[in-house]
Each structure stands twice: as structure tokens, then as C-alpha cells.
C-alpha positions in Angstrom: 0.0 0.0 0.0 1.6 3.3 -1.0 2.2 6.0 1.6 0.3 9.2 1.1 1.2 12.7 2.3 -0.4 13.9 5.4 -2.9 16.5 4.4 -5.1 18.6 6.8 -8.6 17.3 6.1 -10.6 20.5 6.3 -11.5 23.2 3.8 -10.5 26.0 6.2 -7.2 28.0 6.7 -6.2 28.2 3.0 -4.0 26.0 0.8 -0.7 27.6 1.7 -1.0 27.0 5.4 -2.3 23.4 4.8 0.7 22.7 2.6 3.2 24.1 5.1 1.6 22.1 7.9 1.8 18.9 5.9 5.5 19.5 5.2 6.2 20.1 8.9 4.3 17.0 9.9 6.1 14.9 7.3 9.5 16.1 8.6 8.6 15.4 12.2 7.3 11.8 11.5 10.1 10.8 9.2 13.0 8.5 10.3 16.6 9.9 10.3 20.1 8.4 10.4 21.6 7.8 13.8 25.0 9.5 14.3 26.3 6.6 16.4 25.1 3.4 14.7 24.5 4.9 11.2 21.1 3.2 10.8 17.9 4.9 9.7 16.2 4.5 13.1 16.0 8.0 14.8 12.5 9.0 15.6 11.0 12.1 17.3 10.1 11.6 21.0 8.9 15.1 21.7 9.8 18.6 20.6 13.6 18.7 20.3 14.1 15.2 21.7 15.2 12.4 19.3 15.8 8.7 20.0 17.4 5.9 18.0 15.3 2.8 18.2 18.3 0.5 17.4 21.1 1.6 19.8 19.0 3.7 22.3 20.9 7.0 21.8 18.8 10.0 23.0 19.9 13.4 21.7 18.7 17.0 21.5 18.0 18.5 18.1 15.5 20.7 16.3 11.7 20.5 16.9 11.0 18.9 13.5 14.4 17.6 12.4 17.3 16.2 14.4 19.8 18.6 12.7 18.6 22.1 11.9 19.9 24.4 9.2 21.9 26.4 11.8 23.2 23.2 13.2 24.5 22.1 9.8 26.3 25.5 9.4 28.0 25.1 12.8 29.1 21.5 12.0 30.5 22.8 8.7 32.5 25.5 10.5 34.4 23.1 12.8 36.4 20.2 11.3 35.8 16.7 12.8 39.0 16.7 14.9 37.9 19.9 16.7 34.5 18.6 17.7 35.2 15.3 19.3 31.7 14.2 20.2 31.8 10.8 21.7 28.4 9.1 22.1 28.4 6.6 25.0 27.3 3.1 24.3 
């Protein structure tokens, strides 16, 4: 059965707001890659809290995505040797 986009099922509020809402909900409900085990298993627990279902890693991130646009810019500024983030197992 093919997956459909989540669409607000009401004629109110205008098309633009319904489209933006459906994009936000799709981002929040999607699965993302875990930075520790590299599997597509990270799901949103609550606003800003993300958990990997495979290895159990709990991390803070954006409200709708684990890594926000500003977070991507900061990661790009610092090379990997300068930001030694060690996730405990």
C-alpha cells in the first residue's frame, strides 16, 4: 500500500497553510540516520528530543528535524578533529 502525504482534512485555513503544515508533519514523522550506529532509526520523541530505536541514543535537536539548518552550518565550521563528540554506548 503506497504511503500518502499527510494533508489537513478541512476546507479551512487556506491552501498555503495546509501545505506548510503537511511539510512540517512529514519532517517530524520521518526517520533519520543515527550518528552513532548509522542506521535509519532515529524518531522524534517530543519537541527537540530524538531517540534511536536501534542503539538507544537519545539526543537533542530541532523541533522537527534532528539537525537544523543552523546546526548544519555550525558543523561545517568546525572540522571533525575539533569537535570530538563521543556518544556513550
